[in-house]
C-alpha positions, 0 to 999 in steps of 0.5 A: 235866077228867080222862078220863071213867070214871076215879077222878079223873073221879068225884072231880071230878064229886062236887066240882062237884056232878054226882055225888051223894055216895051214887052216888059212894060206890056207884060207888067201892065197886064198883070195885077201887080201893076194895078196893086202897085200904083201910087201917086208919083206927082201932082201937077198944079197949075189950074185954078178950077176943076180939071175936066179932061186930060189927054196924052199925045201919041208918044206920051211925052206930053199931057194936055189938061183943060179946066173950069178956069177957061185954060188949058195946060200942056205938061212935059211929064219929065219937067212939070215945072216947064208947063205951058198954060194958056187961055183958050179963048172960051168964056166958060168951062173948058169941057174937053181938049185934044191934040190934033194929028199931023200938027207935031202937037202944036195944034189943040182943039177945045170945046166948052160950056160957052157953045164954042169949038176953038183951036189953039196954035202954039207958036215959036217961043211958046206964044199961043194964038186961038181962033173960033172954029164954030159957035154951036149955040149949045154946050159942046160936051165932048170931042173925038179926033180921027187918028192920022187925019185933019178931022174930028167930031163933036157932040152937043147938048142939043143932040147934034153931032158935027164933023170938022175938017181943018182944011175946010172953012166950016163944020158940017152938021151930020144929024140930030140924035132923036129920042127913041120911041120905038126901034124902027122909028125916031120921033121929033124929040131930041136928046142931050148928048154927053159923050162921043167915042170913035171905034179905033178899027173903023174911024168913021164909026162912032158911038154917042150917048146922052140922057137916055139908056141907049148907046147909038152907033153910026157910020159917018159915011152912011148917014142918010138925012133924006129919010129924016133929019135924025141920024138912023143908028146902025146899032144900039145897045142897052142892058135888058133891064134898062130898056124903055125905063126912061130914067137913066143916062150915059155919061161916058163911053170908051172903045177897046182895041177890038171894038168892045164898048164901055158905057157908064150909066149915071144912075146904074153901073158900067156895062161892056157891050160887044156885037152880040149885045146889039139890039139890031143884031138880036132883031130885038123887035121880034124877041122878048127882053129876057132873051137878050144877052146880058153884058158884063157889069162893073159895079162900085162907082157912083156917077150922079153928080158930074159927067165922068169918063170911063177907060180901059187899062192895060196893053190889051184893055185888061182892066176897066177904070172910072172915077167916082163921086166918092173921090176914088178911082175904081179898077175892075178886071175886065174878064170877070168884072171883079173890083180889084182896086180902089184908090183915093184920087180926089177930095170929092169927085174924080172925073177922068182916068187915062193911061199913058200910051207907052209907059206904066203910068196913069193920070187922073183929074177931078174937082181938085185943081190938079192932075195926079200922075200914078205909077209903081215904085217909090211915090207918095203914100198911095192912100188906097182902099184895096178890096180883094173880096168886095162883098166881105169888106166892111168898108163897102155897103149896099145902097138901094136908094130910089135913084136906081133899082139896081144895088150899087156899092158905095164907099162908107169910109175913105180908107180900107179898114186895114189901113194904118193910122200912120198912113192916114196921117201921112195922107192928111199931111200930103193934102195940107201942103200949100195951105194957102192954095188949099184954103182958096180951093176950099172956098170955091168948094163951099158952093158945091158942098154947103149943107145949110139947107134945113129941108128934109127928105127928097127935096134935101137930097135933090138940093144936095145933088144940085150943089155938087154941079158946076154952073155948066153942069146945072145948065147941062141938066136943064135945072133952072127951077127952085130946089123943090122942083128940081129932079136930077136925071 
């Protein structure tokens, strides 16, 4: 029998029936062996544009993806060839798609850059009917579904938050998110919203974030619009050094099972907030900024060019993961913020990383028109850069550009310097599969990464950032002026 507590011992216990499969999976996913053993198991190809969101159903038997091509795809992970692809009815990029509870996974809601929220219903025989639930006039950036209910929330580019009940004819606008001018007063200005997330312990409580540095928490049962047309948050979070700097935004949010809250800043790092970091909890108006507790920080990714999610991994939210502008997936240990794995997940940008609800599987998506399934065991060359000690690794460099006062780690090379040349060749061969399809995708990417502009300095940098964005992302950031006048937030 292998030594107690080792991976081989757990495998032996599982094989002889001493360790139930679920307990084995949980124990393995909580270990760093899980993180270091992930590799690409399969690629799901059916979209013709960037994939903006992915979502597992409750059992994990199905995966739902949405894309710039205005479609959604329902994947059976055991039989990917039997995927159901359907047009959502949107007239622009589909930014988010979710399963509705209590529908046997036959009802799917979507939102998009065309300002619509829509429902698609899968009929017998695979036919899909769609209907418009609302036209909210501005881009609808994300959805959040209340588990075990007929209801969900949406956040909108104009700063509004809406509540939908599928048993009612019309949605209800809860409030508009006001810009912070002081901590006891919200001005008449609104802010763009990028993300919304529900607290799994209290489904009526949710967090929103957008184009400033604050995460706001609300309780849908206690929103008082009699005092103001703006919703008053019951708590706010912000790292002490970013308070009132008015130069950043938050693109992704995620709650842990215990109510910890991840926030991914667009020009800074990812931060982990808990109750003791709250500005109201600390009576911020009465104390100095330097006395506020500092949240745990996760450094390494870049989040300037596209709206990216952030997620937990592991049965007890043991790890933190995010995509990056460099095309990699970053995984940090939650308890100390140490970066322990970087995996090549996309040619250019990874938008979203999600964990399977029950199995040792992770899915990712990005600018590439596919969804990648990661798992331990026999799989494709994982094509990863693995960093045991970030500061000493030559493939990571410090960046201290004008976008952020805080240093960030950025990749200066695609692969770890320890990767063998044969590994690189294998990965290149893998990406050269289906040459015609890849050439078609490259033509689409030329619009994002064309470097013909001969301008210099900041103007050139701003124009490069502009090219990374899709039309809907350009609209989200309000960039309608000439390249010389653009200021990417």
